[in-house]
Wavefront OBJ file of the C-alpha trace (Angstrom):
o trace
v -15.333 -29.883 -10.734
v -17.072 -29.371 -7.356
v -16.091 -26.119 -5.523
v -17.082 -25.707 -1.867
v -19.040 -22.736 -0.773
v -16.936 -22.308 2.266
v -13.500 -21.026 1.327
v -11.896 -21.547 4.792
v -10.313 -24.787 3.478
v -8.295 -22.523 0.975
v -6.983 -20.153 3.702
v -4.071 -22.517 4.242
v -1.222 -22.906 2.002
v -1.460 -25.882 -0.373
v 1.790 -27.395 -1.246
v 0.588 -30.014 -3.921
v -0.544 -30.059 -7.348
v -3.960 -31.352 -8.602
v -5.161 -32.338 -12.002
v -8.569 -31.071 -13.113
v -10.315 -32.911 -15.904
v -13.802 -31.308 -16.898
v -16.564 -33.386 -18.172
v -17.559 -33.099 -21.768
v -20.839 -31.498 -20.978
v -19.483 -28.564 -18.936
v -20.091 -25.002 -20.285
v -17.574 -22.338 -20.954
v -19.188 -20.146 -18.310
v -18.791 -22.897 -15.691
v -14.995 -23.188 -16.792
v -14.547 -19.561 -16.476
v -16.168 -19.560 -13.097
v -13.960 -22.349 -11.954
v -10.940 -20.513 -13.326
v -11.725 -17.336 -11.537
v -12.310 -19.063 -8.196
v -8.953 -20.837 -8.470
v -7.048 -17.754 -9.469
v -8.949 -16.096 -6.588
v -7.541 -18.307 -3.831
v -4.023 -18.054 -5.310
v -3.949 -21.032 -7.521
v -2.319 -21.469 -10.906
v -3.912 -23.343 -13.845
v -1.859 -25.327 -16.347
v -3.523 -25.903 -19.715
v -3.832 -29.264 -21.275
v -0.736 -30.735 -23.039
v -2.267 -30.169 -26.387
v -2.811 -26.522 -25.677
v 0.605 -26.221 -24.236
v 1.994 -27.880 -27.365
v -0.032 -25.620 -29.467
v 1.150 -22.549 -27.796
v 4.695 -23.602 -27.798
v 4.634 -24.200 -31.558
v 3.146 -20.587 -32.038
v 5.946 -19.146 -29.893
v 8.521 -21.077 -31.812
v 7.079 -19.855 -34.980
v 7.262 -16.329 -33.958
v 10.909 -16.679 -32.842
v 11.794 -18.198 -36.145
v 10.303 -15.267 -37.995
v 12.281 -12.976 -35.673
v 15.638 -14.905 -36.287
v 15.037 -15.642 -39.968
v 16.521 -12.261 -41.192
v 19.831 -12.929 -39.110
v 20.071 -16.477 -40.317
v 19.608 -15.213 -44.105
v 22.261 -12.597 -43.476
v 24.667 -15.093 -41.921
v 24.131 -17.386 -45.008
v 24.924 -14.443 -47.368
v 27.995 -13.645 -45.484
v 29.048 -17.260 -45.410
v 28.590 -17.576 -49.161
v 30.415 -14.237 -49.995
v 33.380 -14.979 -47.705
v 33.664 -18.520 -48.882
v 33.741 -17.438 -52.660
v 36.179 -14.609 -51.915
v 38.551 -16.734 -49.947
v 38.606 -19.469 -52.671
v 39.124 -16.870 -55.335
v 41.975 -15.150 -53.513
v 43.597 -18.546 -52.750
v 43.496 -19.527 -56.482
v 44.559 -16.155 -57.758
v 47.585 -16.332 -55.217
v 48.436 -19.757 -56.429
v 47.993 -19.210 -60.235
v 51.800 -18.866 -60.901
v 52.492 -22.048 -59.170
v 49.619 -23.794 -60.952
v 51.044 -22.572 -64.315
v 54.514 -23.918 -63.434
v 52.882 -27.233 -62.486
v 51.035 -27.328 -65.682
v 54.141 -26.542 -67.782
v 55.940 -29.388 -65.902
v 53.155 -31.854 -67.050
v 50.445 -31.495 -64.170
v 46.972 -31.098 -65.619
v 44.608 -28.376 -64.572
v 42.348 -30.965 -63.002
v 45.239 -32.059 -60.764
v 45.974 -28.445 -59.971
v 42.442 -27.925 -58.718
v 42.975 -31.000 -56.542
v 45.798 -29.180 -54.944
v 43.282 -26.378 -54.036
v 40.941 -29.035 -52.668
v 43.828 -30.546 -50.509
v 44.548 -27.143 -49.040
v 40.954 -26.840 -48.165
v 40.997 -30.173 -46.447
v 43.915 -29.235 -44.308
v 42.335 -25.963 -43.396
v 38.975 -27.599 -42.452
v 40.758 -30.410 -40.538
v 42.816 -27.747 -38.643
v 39.730 -25.885 -37.713
v 37.867 -28.958 -36.571
v 40.853 -30.032 -34.521
v 41.408 -26.523 -32.915
v 37.735 -26.424 -32.036
v 37.730 -29.899 -30.515
v 40.916 -28.924 -28.479
v 39.266 -25.616 -27.329
v 35.962 -27.397 -26.270
v 37.962 -30.145 -24.395
v 40.158 -27.255 -22.801
v 37.003 -25.564 -21.738
v 35.512 -28.763 -20.332
v 38.381 -29.709 -18.027
v 39.575 -25.995 -17.046
v 38.228 -24.081 -14.237
v 37.381 -21.215 -16.565
v 34.951 -23.499 -18.641
v 32.928 -24.216 -15.480
v 31.489 -20.636 -15.955
v 30.402 -21.470 -19.441
v 27.736 -23.936 -20.565
v 28.770 -25.536 -23.852
v 26.703 -28.039 -25.453
v 27.224 -29.610 -28.908
v 23.979 -30.742 -30.362
v 23.346 -32.631 -33.487
v 21.863 -29.738 -35.503
v 24.992 -27.580 -34.867
v 27.266 -30.385 -36.026
v 25.009 -30.907 -39.183
v 25.105 -27.117 -39.974
v 28.836 -26.912 -39.561
v 29.262 -30.035 -41.735
v 27.020 -28.445 -44.437
v 29.234 -25.205 -44.158
v 32.363 -27.325 -44.711
v 30.914 -29.184 -47.543
v 29.899 -25.932 -49.145
v 33.588 -24.680 -48.611
v 34.771 -27.803 -50.280
v 32.398 -27.457 -53.268
v 33.408 -23.721 -53.823
v 37.086 -24.663 -53.468
v 36.699 -27.359 -56.100
v 34.818 -25.188 -58.594
v 36.509 -21.907 -58.116
v 39.861 -22.847 -59.677
v 37.964 -24.323 -62.755
v 36.216 -20.882 -63.114
v 39.461 -18.989 -62.795
v 41.997 -21.139 -64.491
v 39.936 -22.016 -67.543
v 39.712 -18.415 -68.599
v 43.486 -18.040 -69.154
v 46.303 -20.121 -70.620
v 49.209 -21.210 -68.391
v 51.546 -19.093 -70.533
v 49.533 -15.997 -70.034
v 49.398 -16.554 -66.364
v 53.205 -17.254 -66.149
v 53.930 -14.063 -68.178
v 51.610 -11.763 -66.234
v 53.131 -12.705 -62.848
l 1 2 3 4 5 6 7 8 9 10 11 12 13 14 15 16 17 18 19 20 21 22 23 24 25 26 27 28 29 30 31 32 33 34 35 36 37 38 39 40 41 42 43 44 45 46 47 48 49 50 51 52 53 54 55 56 57 58 59 60 61 62 63 64 65 66 67 68 69 70 71 72 73 74 75 76 77 78 79 80 81 82 83 84 85 86 87 88 89 90 91 92 93 94 95 96 97 98 99 100 101 102 103 104 105 106 107 108 109 110 111 112 113 114 115 116 117 118 119 120 121 122 123 124 125 126 127 128 129 130 131 132 133 134 135 136 137 138 139 140 141 142 143 144 145 146 147 148 149 150 151 152 153 154 155 156 157 158 159 160 161 162 163 164 165 166 167 168 169 170 171 172 173 174 175 176 177 178 179 180 181 182 183 184 185 186 187 188
């Protein structure tokens, strides 16, 4: 980089960008001197793309460490609420399951009923969400909001739904296998 001794040419406002590429043999002191001069005349310096990439990755890592406890807390709450909801749903249906069992339905088919109930709940939730997003997209109220569905959000939601299905399938086995249908029927 060749800098003029006369700074009169920098007295006028410059409305364009330039790219400065240093030779390999330039010293750090010369780079610092050039930067000081550019800052002194009101210029801005943008780093190389590799430096920008490296700095961006460091910022992302620090943001992830800030958000990690929140993500872990959300995962714990999702797990606890999913297990609790499934347990409550199965407990509330135990009498019905015992009647179905006495009428000839196996415990395995009773657990499929729980899975079907979960499927209806999840499909209803997805349909309601799709309707709400479409409504926000076409309504004047939605113009004030920026809603963008990204692939990672969809994948996270699908993984939560799959987890809910798995718990809804396992929970009836855990609760039903501990008691006999007659005991369930008599206790209720």
